[in-house]
C-alpha positions as CSV (number, residue, x, y, z in Angstrom):
1,M,-20.1,-14.5,6.6
2,A,-18.6,-11.3,5.3
3,L,-15.2,-11.5,3.6
4,R,-12.4,-9.7,5.4
5,P,-11.0,-6.5,4.1
6,I,-8.0,-7.1,1.8
7,F,-4.8,-5.4,2.8
8,T,-2.1,-5.5,0.1
9,A,1.2,-4.7,1.9
10,T,4.0,-3.5,-0.2
11,H,7.0,-1.2,-0.5
12,P,7.4,2.0,-2.7
13,R,7.7,1.8,-6.4
14,A,6.5,-1.8,-6.7
15,C,4.0,-1.1,-9.5
16,S,1.5,-1.2,-6.7
17,T,-0.6,1.7,-8.0
18,A,-1.1,0.1,-11.4
19,F,-2.1,-3.0,-9.5
20,E,-4.5,-1.0,-7.3
21,R,-6.2,0.5,-10.4
22,V,-7.3,-3.0,-11.4
23,F,-9.4,-3.2,-8.2
24,M,-10.6,0.4,-8.4
25,A,-12.3,-0.7,-11.6
26,R,-14.6,-3.0,-9.5
27,R,-16.4,-0.2,-7.7
28,D,-19.5,-2.3,-7.8
29,I,-18.1,-4.7,-5.2
30,L,-15.0,-3.1,-3.8
31,E,-14.2,0.1,-1.9
32,S,-10.6,1.0,-2.5
33,V,-8.6,2.9,0.2
34,H,-5.3,4.3,-1.2
35,E,-2.3,4.4,1.2
36,P,-4.2,5.6,4.2
37,F,-1.6,5.1,7.0
38,G,0.9,7.5,5.4
39,D,-1.2,10.4,6.8
40,A,-0.4,9.5,10.4
41,F,3.1,8.2,9.7
42,Y,4.3,11.4,8.0
43,Y,2.1,14.2,9.4
44,G,0.0,13.3,12.4
45,P,0.5,13.7,16.2
46,E,1.7,10.1,16.4
47,I,4.3,10.8,13.7
48,L,6.9,8.1,13.1
49,S,8.9,9.5,10.2
50,D,11.6,12.1,10.5
51,R,11.0,13.5,7.0
52,F,8.6,16.2,8.2
53,R,9.0,15.9,11.9
54,N,10.4,19.4,12.3
55,D,8.5,20.9,9.3
56,T,5.4,22.2,11.0
57,A,4.3,24.2,8.0
58,T,4.3,21.1,5.7
59,R,2.5,19.0,8.2
60,E,-0.2,21.7,8.7
61,Q,-0.6,22.2,5.0
62,S,-1.1,18.5,4.4
63,G,-4.4,18.6,6.3
64,F,-3.4,15.5,8.3
65,S,-1.5,17.1,11.2
66,Q,-4.2,16.0,13.7
67,K,-4.8,12.6,12.2
68,T,-4.0,9.7,14.5
69,Y,-3.7,6.1,13.6
70,K,-7.1,5.5,15.1
71,D,-8.6,8.2,12.9
72,V,-7.1,6.4,9.9
73,L,-8.4,3.0,11.0
74,N,-11.8,4.4,11.5
75,E,-11.9,5.9,8.0
76,V,-10.7,2.6,6.6
77,M,-13.5,0.7,8.3
78,D,-16.1,3.3,7.5
79,A,-15.3,2.8,3.8
80,G,-17.2,-0.5,3.9
81,K,-20.3,0.9,5.4
82,D,-22.3,0.4,2.2
83,G,-21.6,-3.3,2.2
84,K,-18.7,-3.3,-0.3
85,R,-15.5,-5.2,0.5
86,I,-12.6,-2.9,1.5
87,F,-9.5,-3.1,-0.5
88,I,-6.4,-1.3,0.9
89,K,-3.0,-0.9,-0.7
90,D,-0.4,0.5,1.6
91,M,3.3,0.5,2.6
92,A,4.3,-1.8,5.4
93,Y,6.8,0.8,6.7
94,Y,4.0,3.2,7.5
95,L,3.2,0.9,10.4
96,M,6.6,0.9,12.0
97,A,9.2,3.3,13.3
98,P,12.1,3.7,10.9
99,D,15.6,2.3,11.2
100,N,14.5,-0.7,13.2
101,K,13.6,1.5,16.2
102,P,11.3,0.0,18.8
103,T,7.6,0.5,17.7
104,K,4.7,0.5,20.1
105,V,1.0,0.3,19.5
106,A,-0.2,3.8,18.6
107,P,-1.4,5.6,21.8
108,S,-4.7,6.3,20.1
109,L,-5.3,2.5,19.6
110,G,-4.4,1.1,23.0
111,E,-1.6,-0.2,25.2
112,E,1.8,-1.6,24.3
113,E,1.9,-5.2,23.0
114,P,5.4,-6.8,23.6
115,G,6.6,-8.5,20.4
116,N,4.3,-6.6,18.1
117,P,6.5,-4.6,15.7
118,T,3.6,-2.4,14.4
119,V,1.4,0.4,15.6
120,L,-1.7,-1.7,15.1
121,P,-3.0,-4.0,17.8
122,L,-3.0,-7.7,17.1
123,E,-6.8,-7.8,17.3
124,V,-6.9,-5.1,14.5
125,L,-4.4,-7.0,12.3
126,K,-6.6,-10.1,12.6
127,Q,-9.4,-8.4,10.9
128,F,-7.6,-8.2,7.5
129,Q,-6.7,-10.7,4.7
130,F,-3.1,-9.8,4.0
131,T,-1.5,-10.1,0.6
132,F,1.9,-8.9,-0.5
133,L,3.4,-7.2,-3.6
134,I,7.1,-7.0,-4.1
135,R,9.6,-5.8,-6.8
136,H,13.3,-6.3,-7.2
137,P,15.2,-3.4,-5.4
138,R,17.4,-2.8,-8.4
139,R,14.2,-1.4,-10.1
140,A,12.2,-0.1,-7.2
141,I,14.9,1.9,-5.3
142,P,16.2,3.9,-8.3
143,S,12.6,4.7,-9.2
144,Y,12.0,6.0,-5.7
145,Y,15.3,7.9,-5.7
146,R,14.3,9.8,-8.9
147,C,11.2,11.1,-7.1
148,T,13.3,12.6,-4.3
149,V,15.8,14.6,-6.4
150,P,15.3,17.4,-9.0
151,P,13.2,17.9,-10.9
152,L,10.6,15.5,-9.5
153,D,11.1,16.5,-5.9
154,E,9.5,19.9,-6.6
155,V,6.3,17.9,-7.5
156,T,6.4,15.2,-4.8
157,G,7.5,17.5,-2.0
158,F,9.9,14.8,-0.9
159,Y,13.3,16.5,-0.9
160,D,16.4,14.2,-0.5
161,F,16.5,10.5,-0.6
162,M,16.0,8.7,2.7
163,P,17.1,5.0,2.5
164,N,14.8,4.1,5.4
165,E,11.9,4.7,3.1
166,A,12.9,1.8,0.8
167,G,10.5,-0.3,2.8
168,Y,12.0,-3.8,2.3
169,K,13.2,-4.5,5.9
170,E,9.8,-3.4,7.3
171,L,7.9,-5.5,4.8
172,V,9.9,-8.6,5.8
173,R,9.4,-7.9,9.5
174,F,5.7,-7.4,9.0
175,F,5.4,-10.6,6.9
176,D,7.3,-12.7,9.4
177,F,5.2,-11.3,12.3
178,L,1.9,-12.1,10.5
179,I,3.0,-15.7,9.9
180,K,4.3,-16.1,13.5
181,E,0.9,-15.0,14.8
182,N,-1.0,-17.2,12.3
183,I,-2.7,-14.1,10.8
184,V,-1.2,-15.3,7.5
185,D,-1.2,-19.0,6.6
186,K,2.4,-19.8,5.4
187,D,1.0,-22.6,3.4
188,N,-1.5,-20.4,1.6
189,L,0.4,-17.2,0.9
190,V,-0.6,-14.6,-1.7
191,V,2.6,-12.9,-2.9
192,I,2.9,-11.1,-6.3
193,D,6.2,-10.2,-7.9
194,A,5.8,-7.0,-10.0
195,D,7.7,-8.6,-12.9
196,D,5.0,-11.3,-13.1
197,L,2.3,-8.7,-12.9
198,L,3.9,-6.7,-15.8
199,D,4.7,-9.7,-18.0
200,N,1.4,-11.5,-17.6
201,P,-1.2,-9.2,-15.9
202,E,-4.3,-11.3,-16.7
203,K,-2.9,-14.5,-15.4
204,T,-1.5,-12.8,-12.3
205,I,-4.7,-11.0,-11.5
206,R,-6.9,-14.1,-12.1
207,L,-4.8,-16.0,-9.6
208,Y,-4.9,-13.2,-7.1
209,C,-8.7,-13.0,-7.4
210,E,-9.0,-16.7,-6.8
211,K,-7.0,-16.5,-3.6
212,T,-8.9,-13.5,-2.3
213,G,-12.4,-14.4,-3.3
214,I,-12.9,-11.6,-5.9
215,D,-14.9,-12.3,-9.0
216,F,-12.4,-11.7,-11.8
217,K,-13.6,-9.8,-14.9
218,P,-11.4,-9.1,-17.9
219,E,-12.6,-5.5,-18.0
220,M,-10.7,-4.9,-14.7
221,L,-7.6,-4.6,-16.9
222,E,-9.2,-1.9,-19.2
223,W,-10.0,1.5,-17.7
224,N,-12.5,4.0,-19.1
225,D,-12.7,7.8,-18.5
226,E,-14.8,7.3,-15.3
227,D,-12.1,4.9,-14.0
228,C,-9.4,7.4,-14.8
229,N,-11.2,10.2,-13.1
230,Y,-11.8,8.1,-10.0
231,A,-8.1,7.2,-9.8
232,T,-7.0,10.9,-10.3
233,I,-9.0,12.0,-7.3
234,A,-7.9,9.0,-5.2
235,F,-4.2,9.7,-5.8
236,Q,-4.3,13.5,-5.4
237,K,-2.7,13.5,-1.9
238,W,0.5,11.8,-3.2
239,N,1.0,14.2,-6.1
240,G,3.8,13.3,-8.5
241,W,4.2,9.7,-7.4
242,H,1.5,8.1,-9.5
243,N,1.5,10.0,-12.8
244,D,2.2,7.0,-15.0
245,A,-0.6,5.0,-13.4
246,I,-3.0,7.8,-13.7
247,K,-2.3,8.3,-17.4
248,S,-2.7,4.6,-18.2
249,S,-5.9,3.3,-19.7
250,A,-5.1,-0.4,-19.3
251,L,-2.8,-2.9,-17.7
252,R,-1.3,-4.9,-20.6
253,P,1.7,-7.2,-20.9
254,R,4.9,-5.3,-21.4
255,T,6.8,-6.1,-24.6
256,H,10.2,-6.7,-23.1
257,H,10.4,-9.2,-20.3
258,Q,12.7,-8.4,-17.4
259,A,11.7,-11.3,-15.3
260,R,13.3,-12.7,-12.3
261,Q,10.7,-15.3,-11.9
262,T,8.9,-15.6,-8.5
263,D,6.4,-18.3,-7.8
264,F,2.9,-17.2,-7.1
265,L,1.7,-19.0,-4.1
């Protein structure tokens, strides 16, 4: 039986791109899909975000103005056509309307499902193995803010800080819904705290691999030129957000711990 695609749900600035690079290094067995649902959330005809809702030029220039959630899902599933396991890292808030507004299943994907807080039908959600990555907001939110004000906003194209993009409330709602529907087993959760990842990357990644059925190799934490070139191409569409992760050649323990310890379950 084929292993389900892995979907790591997170919020912005959770060190998730450095985490993702670890699995991009296993191109022999994994096909990584980088933040795919943001295309439809920000730019497509089923747009949920207000950031570019009235900015037709930016949406057109993105190349995603006609991309529906169904289009995104089809691309995700097509990524595994060569037999590799799909690995997605994406923001939970890309699957919901901002500010706790009612969210319906995307029109391109089917009819409304009462009680489902996301744009993805329940039968679609059941196809994934969900894992979660979190970071304390006192570190994540200031990091996000810096990307939405000068001088970085000229690079990212995200002008002005929008609190509803912090992503914490949506991640909690998504997490609770997946448990309620038994898509995620509450007794066998896979949740990573970014502090644990940064303080002890090898231990954290080893445990994650055990939980997700990935064959861990130490070289996943060391990245050669080919790995770096692959990441650069993968991260192009979110210019300015991932510069540190792109420039890195390894994921090594940081020298100064800032840990607020979270158990890895």
